N, C-alpha and C positions, 0 to 999 in steps of 0.2 A: 524451579519451574516457572513458566509464564502461561497464563491464559489470555487469549486474545479474542475480542468480540468486535466484529465489523458491523457497520450500519451505513445507510445512505445510498445504497444502490437503487436502481429503478429504471423506468423507461424515459428516455429523453429524445427529443428531435435532433437531427444533425445541426451542428452549430450551437447547441445548448450547453448547459453546465450542470455539473453535479459535484457534491463534496462528500467524499467517503471519510468515515471515522473509524478508528481502531483503538479501542480502550484496552489497556494492558492491566494485568492484575498486580503489577509491582512498579516501582519507580522506573521510568524509562531511562533515567540516568544510569541505572544498573544494567541496562541492556546495550550490548556493544553496537548492534545495528538493528534498526527497524526499517521495514520496507513494505512495498506493495508489489505483488506479482499479479499476473493475469493469465488466464487460460481460455482461449477461444475453442469452440468445437473443433475437434480433429487436429488441434495443434498442441505443442508442448507449452508448459508453463514458462513464462518469461518474466524477467525483472522489469518493472515499470519505473520505480524510483526507490531510493533508500536514503536514510539519514543515519549518520553515526552518532554515538553518544556525545561526541565533540561538536556536532552540528554540521559536519560536511555532508553535502548532498550530491546525489548521483542520479542521472536520468537516462532512460533508454532514448536513443536518437529520435524515434518517431513522436515522442511526446514532449520533447524539449520546446519551450516557449508556449506550450499549451497547458501542461500539468505542473502543479507546484506541491511539493511535500513539505509539511510543516508539523510542529508539535506544540503541545501545551503541557508544560512540565507539571503544573499544579494538578491537572486532570489526568495525567499519565495517558495522554491520548495523542495519536499521530493522525494527521489528516492528509488526504489527497484531493486537492482542488483540481477539477478537470474542466477545462474550458475548450471551446471550439471543438466539441466532440464530433467524431466521425463514425461512420458505420463500422469501420475496421477496429474501433475501440470496444466493440461489443465483446464481452467476455465475463467470466466469473473472476472477480478481483479478490485476492487473498492477502491478508495481512501476515507479515512474517517478522519474527524476532530471532536474533542470533545471539547466543551467549558463548563467549570464548573463554575457555578455562586457562589456568596458569600454564598448562603444558601445551597450549595452542589448539586444543580440541574445540571443535565448533558443534554446538547443539542448536538445531533449528526447531522453532515452534511455529505453528500455523493456526490461523483462524479457520472458520468453516466456510468462509467466502461469502461474497455478496454479488448478485448478478446486476450487471450494467448492460442495458440494451439501448442502442442508438438506432432509431428507426423513425421514419416519417409515417 
């Protein structure tokens, strides 16, 4: 199992920056994929960015060039640096961890979410 605890959300003006953190309860090397999803009011949850245990990164098109996912192996923490924030980035951001079994089965774990509000 994996417990995930997010932090770093808040209110920021358009054009501003925030850094989200997700602390995992186990070594992130043992987690196949860690990522950030977001869910805006009335919309489906969507992938923002993820990083594999091997270090490969993937970004949703609208955040490319503005958001950066990174990790600290010692702290078992994954970060999402968000720059040039826009009103449309307003959402609850969720940390996600995926464990893949030997048979290929995927188990998803979720944090409770942290609210990011971009508004003047």
